[in-house]
Every structure is written in structure tokens, then in C-alpha cells.
N, C-alpha and C positions, 0 to 999 in steps of 0.2 A: 279744453280744460286748461286753466291757467296754472303756471308753476309758481309756488310760493317757497320762501326760504325762512329759516329761523332768524330771529332778531339777533343782531350783534350785541356784545356786551356794552359797547358804547351807546347804541340805540336804547337799550334798556335803561342805562344811566340817565340819558336825556329824558326819557319818559318819566322815570322816577323823580327827577328834579322838577318836572312839571306836574307833580302830584298825581301821577298815574300809578295804578297798582294792578297786578294780575294774580289771580289764584295760582296760575302756573305759567310763567313766561314761555315755557317750551310749547305751550298750546297756542301761542300767538304767532301766526305765520304772516309774512308780508311779501309784497311784490318786490322784484329785484331793485326797482328804483324808489322804494319807500324811503321817506325822510320823516323822522319823528317830531319835528319842530312844531307842527300844527295841532298837537295833542295836549290838552290841559284838563286835569281833574277827571280822568277816565278810568273806570274800573272794568276789568276784563274777567269773565268767567267762561269756562268751557272752551270749545274750539272757535277761534277767531281767525279770520282771514281779512287782511287789509291791503287795498290797492295803493296807488300812488296819489299823493296829495300835493300837486305842483301849481295848480291854477288858482285864480281868483274866482269866487262865486258871487254872482249878482243877486243880492238879497232883496233889493228893491231898485227901481230905476235910478241909475247913477250912483249906487252905493254897493261896493263889493267888499267881501271879506275873504281871507285866505282859506282854502279848503283845509279841512281837518275835523277833529272831534273834540268838543269841549263840554264839560259838565254832563257826563253820560255814563250809564252802566250798560254794558253789552254782555249778552250770554249767547253762545252759539250763533254768531252773526258773521256774515261775510259782507264787507263793504267794498264797492267798486272804486274806480278811480275818481278823483277830484270831487268828492262829496263834502258837504258841510253838514255836520250833525252837531246840534248844540241845545242846551237847556232841556234835557230829558229828565223830567221830574222823578220818574220811577225807573224804568228800564226798557231796553229793547231785547226781546228773547225769541230765538228761532226764526231768524229772518235772513234773506239774501237781498241785499240792496244793490241796485245797479249803479252805473256810472253817472256822474254829474247830477246827483240828487241833493236836495236841500231839505233837511228834516229839522224842525225847530219848535221848541216850546210845546212839547207833548208830554203827557204823563206816562202812558204805557203803550207799547206796540209789541204784541205778543201773538204767537201762534201756539196753541196748545193741542195736545193729542185729541184727535177726533174732529178737528176743524174741517169743514167741507167747503169753505169759500163759496157758499151758495149752491154748490152742486147737490142734486138730489131733491131740491125744492120743487113742489108742485105748484104751477101757476095756472091761472085761468086765461085762456085765449079764445076769443070769439064765443064766449059762453056767458050769457046774461044771468044764469043761475049762480054763478060764482064758484062752482065746483072746479077744482083744479083738473086740467086735462093735458098739460104738457110738463114733462119733468126736465128741469134744467141740468145740463152736464156739459163737459168740455167738447164732446163730439156732436152736440145737437146741431142740426142743419135745418133748413126750411122744409125739406122733403119729409124728414122724420117728424118734425113738429106738425106738419099738415096731416101726416098719417095718424099721429096720436089724437089730434082733434077729430078727425073723421071717424075713428074707431073707438072713441072714448067710452061708449056704452057697452062695448064687448068686454065684460069683466075678466074672462079668461085671458084674452089677448093683452088687456091692460096690466094684469098681474104678471104675466110673463115679461112684458117690456120693462116693467118696474124692477123685476128681479134681475134682468140682464143689465140694466143701467146701474143698479146698486152694486152689482159685482164689478162692473167696470170702474166705478168710482172708488170702490174699496182697493182695487189693484193699482190704481194710478194716483191715489191721493198723495200729495207731496208732504214731506215731514216739516217743511218750512214754508213760511209766507215769502212772497217775492214782491219787491218794489222794482219796477222796471227803470230804465235809463231816463234821465231828465225829468224826474218827478219832484214835486213839492208836497211835503206833508207838514202840517203845523197846526198849533192851537186847538188840539182836541185829543181825546183819548182814542186810540186806534187799536182794536183788539179782535183777533180771530180766535174764538174758542168754541168748542162744541159745534153745534149747528148754528149758522148765521140766521 
């Protein structure tokens, strides 16, 4: 787990001069090596964690921009090191964003309560009738999928497997969406809410 610190008064002043605003500056925590100069027109709500923004980000072959956040509203978001986030039309809400990510020109990126990220969906495998026979979840492996396919017609067994998987999903469901390291997201609306 990474350590974060409070913003200094000087850093807050730089952010405010760059048209940034926070609902509560005390809830914006930063990495030790954080520098506020790459932030312009950013609004912060809730718990915010920001990494370091020291590098250039290649946005297309031969064209780089400095890492930072421009024209965005963030709520309950953690941003890793050396990301470039810009032109967020609406907001990013309840997300953990990894290192070296480029997120540009999107409307909304949100995780809402009850989002399952595809877990719990019933899909049809080797079944020409189209009835679902495999339940997707994070611990699914080939052996369990083969077992589900083989015993699909056993209603009692299928109901018990479904109940166990749904309990596992409920206990392990993350509160936030996650974008891993080195990702590009752009030019669309990206939203996780309810069941996908």
C-alpha cells in the first residue's frame, strides 16, 4: 500500500491558480514526489489519491504531452504515476487508475453500487440450444467450466453451484472499478453500473 501525504499550502495555491477546485482539500492526498503543475481545470470530490506526474506521455506516434490532469471532474478516484487524463466531459467516479494510463475525450467513467463487472452472467458453452450453462466469475477455471457444462441438466446441482458462486461474488465484489497499468481509454462513454 502506497503512502500519501496532505497537499502543502503552496501546492493548493498552484492548483487554484490553474483553475482547480476541491470540495475539501484535506481529502486530496498525494505521493511524496507529487508536483501540481500538470493540473488545469480539475474539480475534486470525495477521497482523491494522486501519484507522481513527471514524465511525458506519448498520445500518438511522435507526439507527447506532459503527464497530468486537465479538464476533468474526479470523485473518489486514485490515479497512479505518470497518467494523462484530459477532456472528461462529465466525470470519473469510484475508480482506481493504474500507472502510465492515458484517458482522453470520454464522457463518463463510473462504477455504481451493484456493478458486477460481468461476474454472475450465465453464458452458453458447447450448447446449441443457447441455454446458459457456465456462470462467469473471477475464480472460474477450465475444470469448473467443464463440470458445469457436463452437469448442466442436474437442476439441484446447478442451483447449488449458482448459489455458491453468487455468494462468492457478493463477498468479493470491489467497491471501485479498476484500470490497470499502461491502459488507453478514450472517445466513448465507459460506465459500470448494475449488472453489465
